[in-house]
Residue frames as qw, qx, qy, qz and C-alpha x, y, z in Angstrom:
[[0.000, 0.884, 0.468, 0.000, 0.00, 0.00, 0.00],
 [0.316, -0.768, 0.066, 0.553, 2.80, 2.46, 0.77],
 [0.375, -0.110, 0.575, 0.719, 4.11, 2.17, -2.80],
 [0.176, 0.610, 0.689, 0.350, 0.71, 3.15, -4.20],
 [0.140, -0.922, -0.313, 0.177, 0.57, 6.50, -2.41],
 [0.264, 0.918, -0.170, 0.240, 2.47, 9.74, -2.84],
 [0.228, 0.735, -0.277, -0.575, 5.22, 10.35, -3.79],
 [0.240, -0.265, 0.874, 0.329, 5.64, 7.01, -5.58],
 [0.621, 0.464, 0.531, -0.342, 2.18, 6.63, -7.11],
 [0.676, 0.713, 0.044, -0.181, 2.36, 5.66, -10.76],
 [0.070, 0.782, -0.607, -0.123, 6.08, 4.93, -10.75],
 [0.371, -0.235, 0.899, 0.000, 5.80, 1.13, -10.65],
 [0.467, 0.114, -0.657, -0.580, 4.61, -1.14, -13.47],
 [0.785, -0.292, -0.505, -0.209, 3.74, -3.84, -10.94],
 [0.215, -0.532, 0.646, -0.504, 4.07, -4.57, -7.25],
 [0.792, -0.109, -0.585, -0.136, 4.03, -8.02, -5.71],
 [0.292, -0.551, 0.566, -0.539, 3.90, -8.93, -2.03],
 [0.018, -0.083, 0.978, -0.192, 3.50, -12.01, 0.14],
 [0.533, 0.322, 0.461, -0.631, -0.26, -11.43, -0.21],
 [0.635, 0.553, -0.231, -0.487, 0.11, -12.29, -3.91],
 [0.786, 0.345, -0.513, 0.021, 2.51, -15.25, -3.87],
 [0.867, -0.340, -0.262, 0.253, 4.51, -17.51, -1.56],
 [0.274, -0.947, 0.158, 0.047, 6.83, -15.61, 0.74],
 [0.391, 0.701, -0.568, 0.184, 10.60, -15.31, 0.46],
 [0.166, -0.554, 0.603, 0.549, 12.90, -17.17, 0.10],
 [0.606, 0.394, 0.683, 0.101, 10.58, -18.97, -2.34],
 [0.255, -0.077, 0.420, 0.867, 10.97, -17.49, -5.85],
 [0.175, 0.617, 0.760, 0.100, 7.22, -17.00, -6.40],
 [0.012, 0.876, 0.220, -0.430, 7.05, -13.23, -5.82],
 [0.151, -0.559, 0.483, 0.657, 9.96, -12.55, -8.16],
 [0.230, 0.134, 0.860, 0.435, 8.60, -14.91, -10.81],
 [0.160, 0.753, 0.630, -0.099, 5.17, -13.26, -10.61],
 [0.036, -0.819, 0.057, 0.571, 6.76, -9.83, -11.04],
 [0.201, -0.277, 0.706, 0.620, 8.55, -11.11, -14.15],
 [0.205, 0.433, 0.846, 0.232, 5.29, -12.45, -15.57],
 [0.065, 0.839, 0.442, -0.310, 3.41, -9.22, -14.84],
 [0.034, -0.814, 0.210, 0.541, 6.06, -7.08, -16.50],
 [0.839, 0.542, 0.042, 0.000, 7.10, -9.38, -19.33],
 [0.053, 0.829, -0.554, 0.053, 10.74, -9.07, -18.29],
 [0.881, 0.134, -0.440, 0.107, 13.11, -12.05, -18.58],
 [0.762, -0.610, -0.050, 0.212, 15.10, -13.09, -15.50],
 [0.712, 0.051, 0.109, 0.691, 18.36, -12.25, -17.31],
 [0.163, 0.548, 0.171, 0.802, 17.14, -8.66, -17.75],
 [0.511, -0.765, -0.209, -0.332, 16.04, -8.17, -14.14],
 [0.359, 0.273, -0.630, 0.632, 17.65, -7.49, -10.81],
 [0.575, -0.689, -0.436, -0.065, 16.38, -7.89, -7.27],
 [0.152, 0.538, -0.402, 0.726, 17.54, -5.29, -4.76],
 [0.729, -0.522, -0.413, -0.156, 17.31, -6.49, -1.19],
 [0.096, -0.706, 0.473, -0.518, 18.41, -5.87, 2.35],
 [0.728, -0.352, 0.511, -0.292, 17.97, -9.40, 3.74],
 [0.171, -0.287, 0.913, 0.235, 19.35, -12.80, 2.93],
 [0.489, 0.401, 0.748, -0.202, 15.76, -13.86, 2.15],
 [0.434, 0.797, -0.013, -0.421, 15.53, -11.27, -0.65],
 [0.088, 0.631, -0.708, -0.305, 18.81, -12.52, -2.09],
 [0.341, -0.029, 0.939, -0.005, 17.74, -16.18, -1.82],
 [0.555, 0.597, 0.465, -0.346, 14.45, -15.39, -3.58],
 [0.366, 0.784, -0.319, -0.386, 16.37, -13.81, -6.46],
 [0.087, -0.445, 0.875, 0.168, 18.78, -16.73, -6.66],
 [0.453, 0.194, 0.858, -0.147, 15.93, -19.28, -6.70],
 [0.529, 0.726, 0.311, -0.311, 14.24, -17.29, -9.51],
 [0.726, 0.234, 0.336, 0.553, 17.44, -17.06, -11.57],
 [0.129, 0.941, 0.125, 0.288, 17.66, -13.28, -11.13],
 [0.500, 0.289, -0.359, 0.733, 20.79, -11.33, -10.24],
 [0.466, -0.796, -0.383, 0.048, 20.68, -9.77, -6.78],
 [0.269, 0.532, -0.278, 0.754, 22.14, -6.59, -5.35],
 [0.519, -0.550, -0.562, 0.334, 22.35, -6.27, -1.59],
 [0.013, 0.790, -0.031, 0.612, 22.02, -2.94, 0.17],
 [0.516, 0.039, -0.628, 0.581, 24.08, -2.41, 3.30],
 [0.145, -0.223, 0.282, -0.922, 21.71, 0.08, 4.95],
 [0.696, -0.266, -0.357, -0.564, 18.97, -2.45, 5.68],
 [0.831, -0.455, 0.087, -0.309, 18.40, -5.39, 8.00],
 [0.952, -0.147, 0.123, 0.237, 21.34, -7.72, 7.29],
 [0.276, -0.760, 0.381, 0.448, 25.05, -6.86, 7.10],
 [0.472, 0.665, -0.444, -0.372, 26.95, -6.94, 3.81],
 [0.029, -0.372, 0.928, 0.023, 28.76, -10.20, 4.60],
 [0.483, 0.209, 0.784, -0.331, 25.48, -12.01, 5.19],
 [0.607, 0.648, 0.086, -0.452, 24.07, -10.71, 1.88],
 [0.314, 0.627, -0.668, -0.248, 27.18, -11.81, -0.01],
 [0.223, -0.179, 0.949, -0.134, 27.06, -15.23, 1.66],
 [0.583, 0.397, 0.578, -0.410, 23.43, -15.55, 0.50],
 [0.600, 0.314, 0.610, 0.413, 24.51, -14.96, -3.10],
 [0.184, 0.929, 0.114, -0.301, 24.35, -11.21, -3.76],
 [0.735, 0.511, 0.068, 0.441, 26.42, -10.29, -6.81],
 [0.319, 0.340, -0.230, 0.854, 27.48, -7.12, -5.01],
 [0.310, -0.721, -0.544, 0.298, 26.53, -5.11, -1.95],
 [0.189, 0.675, 0.106, 0.705, 26.02, -1.37, -2.32],
 [0.413, -0.240, -0.526, 0.703, 27.07, 0.75, 0.64],
 [0.057, 0.360, 0.183, -0.913, 25.31, 4.02, -0.26],
 [0.496, 0.623, 0.558, -0.234, 21.95, 4.73, -1.90],
 [0.238, 0.819, -0.214, -0.476, 23.67, 7.15, -4.28],
 [0.069, -0.447, 0.825, 0.340, 25.59, 4.22, -5.81],
 [0.602, 0.200, 0.738, -0.230, 22.55, 2.03, -6.49],
 [0.638, 0.688, 0.090, -0.335, 21.56, 3.27, -9.96],
 [0.276, 0.722, -0.611, -0.174, 25.08, 2.90, -11.36],
 [0.317, -0.268, 0.904, -0.103, 25.39, -0.56, -9.83],
 [0.681, 0.386, 0.548, -0.293, 22.11, -1.73, -11.38],
 [0.574, 0.761, -0.145, -0.265, 23.07, -0.39, -14.80],
 [0.062, 0.642, -0.761, -0.070, 26.52, -1.97, -14.55],
 [0.477, -0.091, 0.857, -0.171, 25.14, -5.35, -13.54],
 [0.682, 0.516, 0.457, -0.244, 22.59, -5.41, -16.35],
 [0.522, -0.099, 0.531, 0.660, 25.25, -4.29, -18.84]]
């Protein structure tokens, strides 16, 4: 619900939560987002702050970027399979673009 309100209203093609599909670390939410958007796993990235986010991405065949300002420390995100962990929000866009090539 928070993504649907200001200031983010209209900025997302689709949103998926545990109300819509099996919860993380199952891949169901990520796979549903791919189906809803028509994006292939190779052209997507999951950005997460927990090992469960990273595991969901891995199980769905999607690259994962960890963010160090969330719930789990960088080492835990890397151990879960994150391709990289971003330390600052300002670096996130460049990291996503670099990972997707």
